[in-house]
C-alpha positions as CSV (number, residue, x, y, z in Angstrom):
1,M,87.4,96.0,155.7
2,V,89.8,95.2,158.4
3,L,89.4,91.8,158.0
4,C,90.1,91.5,153.9
5,R,93.5,93.7,154.9
6,F,94.4,91.2,157.3
7,L,93.7,88.3,154.5
8,F,95.5,90.5,152.0
9,L,98.7,90.8,153.9
10,I,98.4,86.8,155.0
11,F,98.1,85.7,151.4
12,S,100.7,88.4,150.4
13,L,103.3,87.4,153.0
14,Y,102.3,83.6,152.5
15,A,103.6,84.0,148.3
16,L,106.8,86.1,149.4
17,L,108.1,83.1,151.7
18,A,106.4,81.0,149.2
19,G,108.6,82.5,146.2
20,N,105.9,83.9,143.9
21,S,107.0,85.4,141.2
22,T,104.6,88.0,141.6
23,F,106.1,88.7,145.0
24,S,109.6,88.0,144.6
25,T,111.5,89.4,142.0
26,S,115.2,89.9,141.7
27,V,117.4,92.5,140.3
28,A,118.6,90.4,137.9
29,S,114.7,89.3,137.0
30,E,113.5,92.9,136.4
31,L,114.0,94.7,133.0
32,S,113.0,97.7,131.6
33,G,112.6,99.5,128.0
34,A,110.8,102.8,126.2
35,G,110.4,104.2,123.3
36,A,108.0,103.8,120.5
37,T,103.6,103.8,120.8
38,F,103.4,102.1,117.7
39,P,104.2,98.8,118.9
40,Q,103.0,98.9,122.5
41,P,100.1,97.2,122.9
42,F,101.8,94.3,121.3
43,Y,104.7,94.7,123.5
44,E,102.6,95.0,126.6
45,M,100.7,91.9,125.8
46,L,103.8,89.7,125.4
47,F,105.7,91.1,128.3
48,S,102.6,90.2,130.8
49,M,102.9,86.3,129.1
50,Y,106.4,86.6,129.3
51,Q,106.5,87.5,133.1
52,R,103.7,84.4,133.9
53,Q,106.3,82.0,132.3
54,H,109.5,83.1,133.1
55,A,109.0,85.4,136.3
56,V,110.7,88.1,134.6
57,K,109.4,91.7,134.5
58,V,109.7,94.4,132.3
59,R,108.3,97.8,132.5
60,Y,107.9,99.7,129.0
61,D,107.3,103.7,129.2
62,G,105.7,104.9,125.9
63,V,107.7,107.6,125.5
64,G,108.3,108.0,121.8
65,S,110.8,106.6,119.4
66,G,113.5,109.6,119.9
67,E,112.9,110.0,124.2
68,G,113.8,105.8,124.4
69,L,117.1,105.5,122.4
70,Q,118.2,109.0,124.1
71,L,117.4,106.9,127.2
72,L,119.0,103.8,126.1
73,A,122.1,106.0,125.1
74,K,122.1,107.3,128.9
75,R,121.8,103.8,129.8
76,S,118.7,104.7,131.9
77,V,117.2,101.5,130.6
78,D,117.8,98.1,128.9
79,F,116.5,98.5,125.6
80,A,114.8,101.2,123.0
81,G,111.7,100.3,120.7
82,T,112.4,102.7,117.8
83,D,110.0,102.4,114.3
84,K,113.4,103.5,112.4
85,I,116.6,102.0,112.7
86,M,119.3,104.6,114.5
87,G,122.5,104.5,114.1
88,Q,125.8,105.0,116.4
89,D,125.7,108.6,115.7
90,A,122.3,109.4,116.5
91,L,122.5,107.3,120.0
92,N,126.0,109.3,120.9
93,A,127.0,105.9,121.4
94,A,130.6,104.8,119.0
95,S,132.4,103.0,121.6
96,D,129.4,100.5,121.9
97,T,127.6,98.7,118.9
98,V,123.7,98.9,118.7
99,L,122.0,96.2,117.8
100,N,118.7,96.8,116.3
101,I,116.7,93.9,116.1
102,P,113.0,93.8,114.4
103,T,109.9,92.6,116.2
104,C,106.6,92.9,114.0
105,V,104.8,95.1,110.7
106,G,102.8,97.5,111.1
107,A,100.7,99.8,109.7
108,V,100.2,103.8,110.2
109,A,96.3,104.4,109.6
110,V,95.2,107.8,108.3
111,V,91.7,108.3,110.8
112,Y,89.7,111.4,110.0
113,N,86.3,112.6,112.1
114,V,83.6,113.8,109.8
115,P,80.3,114.1,110.4
116,G,78.5,110.4,108.8
117,N,81.7,108.8,109.1
118,P,82.1,108.1,105.4
119,N,84.4,105.8,104.4
120,L,86.7,107.5,102.2
121,R,89.9,107.1,100.0
122,F,93.4,108.9,99.9
123,T,96.3,109.5,97.2
124,S,99.5,110.8,98.5
125,D,99.0,114.0,96.7
126,I,96.0,115.1,98.6
127,I,97.6,113.7,101.3
128,T,100.1,115.8,100.9
129,D,98.2,118.9,100.7
130,I,96.3,118.5,103.6
131,F,98.7,118.4,105.8
132,L,100.7,121.0,103.9
133,G,97.7,122.9,104.4
134,R,96.6,123.5,101.2
135,I,93.9,121.4,101.1
136,K,91.8,123.5,104.1
137,R,88.4,121.9,103.9
138,W,86.1,118.4,104.0
139,S,84.4,119.9,100.3
140,D,87.4,120.5,98.5
141,P,86.6,119.1,95.0
142,R,89.9,116.9,94.8
143,I,88.4,114.8,97.7
144,M,85.0,114.1,96.3
145,A,86.3,113.4,93.1
146,V,88.9,110.7,94.3
147,N,85.6,109.1,96.4
148,E,83.2,110.1,93.8
149,R,81.2,111.0,96.1
150,G,78.2,114.0,96.2
151,A,78.3,116.3,98.7
152,M,80.7,116.3,100.9
153,P,80.5,118.0,104.5
154,E,81.2,121.8,104.3
155,I,84.0,121.9,107.4
156,P,87.1,122.8,107.8
157,I,89.7,120.6,108.1
158,T,92.0,120.2,111.6
159,V,95.3,118.6,110.9
160,V,96.6,116.5,114.5
161,Y,100.5,115.3,114.4
162,R,102.7,114.3,116.4
163,I,105.0,116.7,118.4
164,D,107.3,114.3,120.4
165,A,110.3,112.5,118.0
166,S,108.1,109.2,116.7
167,G,108.5,106.4,114.5
168,T,105.2,106.9,113.7
169,T,105.8,110.4,112.1
170,F,109.2,108.7,110.4
171,I,106.6,105.9,108.7
172,F,104.4,108.3,107.8
173,S,107.3,111.1,106.0
174,D,108.9,108.6,104.6
175,Y,105.8,107.2,102.5
176,L,105.1,111.2,101.3
177,A,108.7,111.8,100.9
178,K,108.9,108.8,98.4
179,T,105.8,109.8,96.6
180,S,105.7,113.7,96.8
181,K,108.3,115.1,95.1
182,E,107.3,118.8,96.8
183,W,106.8,116.9,100.3
184,S,110.6,115.7,100.1
185,D,111.6,118.5,99.0
186,R,109.7,120.8,101.8
187,M,109.1,118.5,104.9
188,G,111.6,115.4,104.1
189,R,111.3,112.4,106.2
190,G,112.2,112.0,109.6
191,T,110.7,111.1,113.7
192,S,110.2,115.4,114.1
193,L,109.1,117.7,111.3
194,Q,108.2,121.4,111.5
195,W,104.6,120.9,110.2
196,P,103.2,123.9,109.1
197,T,99.2,123.3,109.8
198,G,97.4,121.9,112.9
199,Q,97.6,120.7,116.4
200,G,100.1,118.8,118.4
201,A,99.4,115.3,120.4
202,R,102.1,113.3,121.8
203,G,102.0,109.3,121.3
204,N,100.2,107.4,119.2
205,P,96.7,107.4,122.1
206,G,97.1,111.3,122.3
207,V,97.1,112.0,118.4
208,A,94.0,109.5,118.6
209,G,92.7,111.2,121.4
210,L,92.2,114.6,119.8
211,V,91.1,113.6,116.5
212,R,88.1,111.8,118.7
213,Q,87.9,115.4,120.4
214,I,87.6,117.7,117.0
215,P,85.3,117.3,113.9
216,G,86.7,117.7,110.7
217,S,90.1,117.1,112.7
218,I,93.0,114.2,110.6
219,G,95.5,112.4,111.7
220,Y,98.1,109.6,111.7
221,V,98.1,106.8,114.7
222,E,99.5,102.8,114.0
223,I,96.2,100.7,113.2
224,V,95.8,99.2,116.6
225,Y,95.0,102.7,118.1
226,A,92.4,103.7,115.4
227,I,90.9,100.6,116.0
228,G,91.1,100.4,119.5
229,N,89.6,104.1,119.9
230,K,86.5,102.9,117.2
231,M,87.9,105.7,114.8
232,T,87.6,106.1,110.6
233,F,90.2,105.7,108.8
234,G,91.1,105.6,104.8
235,A,91.9,103.6,101.9
236,V,95.2,105.1,100.7
237,K,96.3,104.5,96.7
238,N,99.7,102.8,96.5
239,K,101.8,102.3,93.4
240,A,100.0,99.5,92.0
241,E,97.2,102.2,91.9
242,R,94.9,100.2,93.8
243,F,93.4,102.0,97.5
244,I,94.0,99.8,100.2
245,T,92.6,99.8,103.5
246,P,95.1,99.0,106.4
247,T,94.7,95.3,107.7
248,V,96.7,92.2,109.0
249,K,96.8,90.9,105.3
250,S,97.2,93.8,103.5
251,V,100.5,94.7,105.8
252,T,101.8,91.4,105.4
253,A,101.6,91.7,101.4
254,A,103.8,95.0,102.5
255,A,106.9,92.9,104.2
256,S,106.3,90.0,101.3
257,I,109.0,91.4,99.4
258,D,113.1,90.8,99.4
259,L,114.9,92.0,101.9
260,A,118.8,91.9,102.1
261,P,120.4,91.1,105.3
262,G,121.6,94.5,107.0
263,G,119.0,96.9,105.1
264,D,116.8,99.4,106.7
265,Y,113.7,97.0,105.3
266,S,111.9,100.2,104.1
267,L,108.6,98.9,103.4
268,T,106.6,102.5,102.4
269,D,105.2,102.8,98.7
270,T,105.4,98.9,98.8
271,P,105.1,97.3,94.8
272,V,103.2,94.5,96.0
273,P,99.7,95.1,94.6
274,D,97.5,94.4,97.6
275,G,100.0,95.8,100.2
276,Y,99.4,98.5,102.6
277,P,101.3,101.3,101.1
278,I,101.9,103.1,104.6
279,S,103.6,100.2,106.4
280,G,106.9,99.9,108.5
281,F,108.6,97.2,110.7
282,T,109.9,98.3,114.5
283,W,112.5,97.2,116.6
284,I,113.9,97.0,119.5
285,A,117.4,98.3,120.0
286,L,119.9,97.3,122.4
287,Y,123.7,97.4,123.3
288,R,125.5,94.2,121.8
289,E,128.2,93.8,124.8
290,Q,125.9,93.7,127.7
291,N,128.6,94.1,130.3
292,Y,128.2,98.0,131.7
293,G,126.8,99.8,134.4
294,G,127.0,96.5,136.3
295,R,124.7,94.3,134.6
296,T,125.1,91.1,135.6
297,R,125.2,87.9,132.9
298,D,121.9,87.2,134.1
299,K,120.0,89.9,133.3
300,A,122.0,89.7,129.9
301,E,120.2,86.4,129.6
302,N,117.0,87.7,130.2
303,L,116.7,90.4,127.8
304,I,117.8,88.3,125.0
305,N,115.7,85.5,125.8
306,L,113.2,87.8,125.9
307,V,113.5,89.5,122.8
308,S,114.3,85.6,121.4
309,F,110.5,85.2,122.7
310,I,109.1,88.3,120.9
311,I,110.5,86.9,117.9
312,H,109.8,83.9,117.8
313,E,107.2,82.3,119.8
314,G,105.7,85.8,120.6
315,Q,104.9,86.4,116.4
316,K,101.9,83.8,116.7
317,H,99.8,86.6,119.0
318,A,101.1,89.9,116.4
319,P,98.0,89.2,114.4
320,S,95.4,89.5,117.4
321,L,96.4,93.0,117.7
322,H,96.4,94.0,114.2
323,Y,100.2,93.7,113.5
324,A,101.6,91.3,111.1
325,P,104.1,88.9,111.8
326,L,108.0,88.8,110.4
327,P,108.9,87.1,107.5
328,K,110.7,84.3,108.3
329,N,114.1,86.0,106.6
330,V,113.5,89.2,108.6
331,R,113.4,86.8,111.6
332,R,116.4,84.8,111.0
333,N,118.7,87.9,110.6
334,G,117.4,88.8,113.7
335,D,118.3,85.5,115.8
336,V,121.6,85.7,113.6
337,L,122.0,89.2,115.3
338,L,121.0,88.3,119.1
339,G,123.5,85.1,118.6
340,T,126.3,88.4,118.5
341,V,125.3,89.7,121.8
342,T,128.1,89.2,124.3
343,H,128.6,90.1,128.2
344,G,132.4,90.7,129.0
345,G,132.9,89.1,125.4
346,A,131.8,85.6,125.9
347,P,128.1,84.8,123.9
348,V,124.9,85.3,126.0
349,Y,122.7,83.3,123.3
350,K,123.0,80.2,121.1
351,S,121.1,81.6,118.1
352,R,118.6,79.2,117.1
353,E,119.6,79.4,113.5
354,T,123.1,78.3,114.1
355,A,121.6,75.5,115.8
356,G,119.4,74.5,113.5
357,K,116.2,75.4,115.2
């Protein structure tokens, strides 16, 4: 054991002297972010790749979109992950422009823990009434009717929801607000809601874990957490009257719509016949002017080059984690936004689009 420790110390010292990036990291080559758990698996994979290629270490805490944006407003992190575009008022940063750069497309799955793991179908009305506490048992005739099933388990339904300010909650509630007038009037859309029934959990991992633990429970999580936890999730009826399961293909289809530059890019309740209706973009928020708090130009360049890597080279890796790549026009708009970032008024990044690449 002593010999192993001695050899490790020798190797560490050698790596440090040789300038190995694993052991030698300057302040400028460290970046920090916090926010949405929705894209966290995708980000962690790309951050690891980027560190190996560019010796830039990135720390990301999945604390939820709301807390991530609060940390950005306090200048405690270099960027925030969010599943909802947040404006200046929400960030309480009136003196500094905040840019929202789209990074990928994901799906919010309706997950449940029902004995026998049946493949169920849901309409927005049924989802609404379950999460409002009106449909209380899995044997409810409305659930059986839409699934054309005989008997369903005679067990109570336990709703599981997010207790932190969450972009996943925003996407889920945005879909229900568009498709149910009662939900729109009573609950609305937002990153946090006043839930009338159920149990709360923090983050996508928390909701997934609680649903797995409670027989008869139902919740909503980003699809990668449902698949990673080997959970059962339902097909949801879309605007074209089709029951669609969340997959990379159906999420890509949901994003195949005309998206105007500068819009909110909402994908919920998509009109695309093969599109999954509870899909949404996720974003990285950062300050347009990077010369604050003693930040160096090198650090600003590292941040912008990292985000450029995500929206360009990183897109080919999205499907491996069940995210959909950005549509070309969204990627182009994001790249142009990066070209407006400055440090002390001087541009930090040359847009690939304006460079003709």
